N, C-alpha and C positions, 0 to 999 in steps of 0.2 A: 504494500500500500504506500502510495506517495502522497504527501501533503505539501504543496508548493505555496508558500506565502510570498506575495510580491506587491510592490508599490510602484505605480506608474506615475511619473512626473513629467511636467511640460505638456500636458494634454490640453486640448481646446476647451475652454469653459462652457461654450454653448453645447458641445457634445456631452460633457459630463453632467449637464443639467437637463438633458433630454431623456425622459423616462423611457419612451419608446425605443430610442436608439440603444440605451443601456440594456433593455430587455432583449433586443435583437442580438446584441453582442453575446449575451449569456446563452441564448438559444443556439447561435452558431458555434460558440466555443464548446458547447456540449457535443456537437457533431465532430468538431476537430479533435476532441479528446477520445472519440470513439466510445462515448458513453450513452446511456439510455436516459433521456429526459423524462421525469415523472411529472413535475410541476414547476412553474416559474412564478415567483411572487416578487412584487416590487412596491416601493413607496417613494413618492416625490415629496420632498420637504419644502417648506416655505421659509425663507425666500429662495433657497437654492439647495441642491444636492439630491442625490438618489441613492437608495439602498436597494439591492436586489439579490435574490438567491435562486439558483436553479437546483432543485432537488433531483438527484440522479439515483438510479438503481445502484450505482457504484459509490455514491456519497453526495458531494455537492460542489457548486461553484458559487462564490459570493463576490460582491463588489460594493464598496461604499465610496461615494464621490464627494469631493470638496472642490466645486468649480472655481471658487474664489482663489484657490491655491493651485489650480491646474493639476490636482492630484487624485488618484484613485487607489484605494487600498483593497487588495483582492486576495482570494485564495482559491485553489483548486485541489480538492481531495478526492482521489479515486482509488479503488481497489480493483483487482482483476488484472490478469496478464494481458488482456486485450486492450486496455486503456493506454492513452498516450497524453498525460496531462501537460507535458511540455509543449505539445502542439497547440493546446488551448491557451497557454500562457502567451506564446508567440503570436497567436491570432489576436488576442486582446490587446497586446502591445502595439501591433501594427494598426489595428482598427482605430485605436485611440491616439495614434500618432505620437506616442510617448517619446520624449527626447531622452529620457533616462528611466532605467528599470533597476530596482533592487530586489533580489530574490533570495529565498532560503528554502531549501528542500529538506523535508523531514521524512525519513523512512519509518513507517509505523509497523509494528509487529504485534500480532494478537497473542503470541505465546510468551 
């Protein structure tokens, strides 16, 4: 099982504040990870920011945005040998045009 924590910086404020755009990124990221999407939930904050989570059969993808800072804090947690969470991370970085990414990968073991 891999749990990748990552922060995207230098993203466009208007994209980080667009709930529909953020939801689509999580939907597509689940496909890039080769995971099975169960549900997608999001919340648009006032005056700005979006929080969203994609529930996966293999675990989850989440994003929390701060448009005023051009920052998104995210994680992708997947289990199963068929998943590729790194591809989801790269997809999200590219779609949000992040100028900088900080990542940490945690390998989780049930035993």
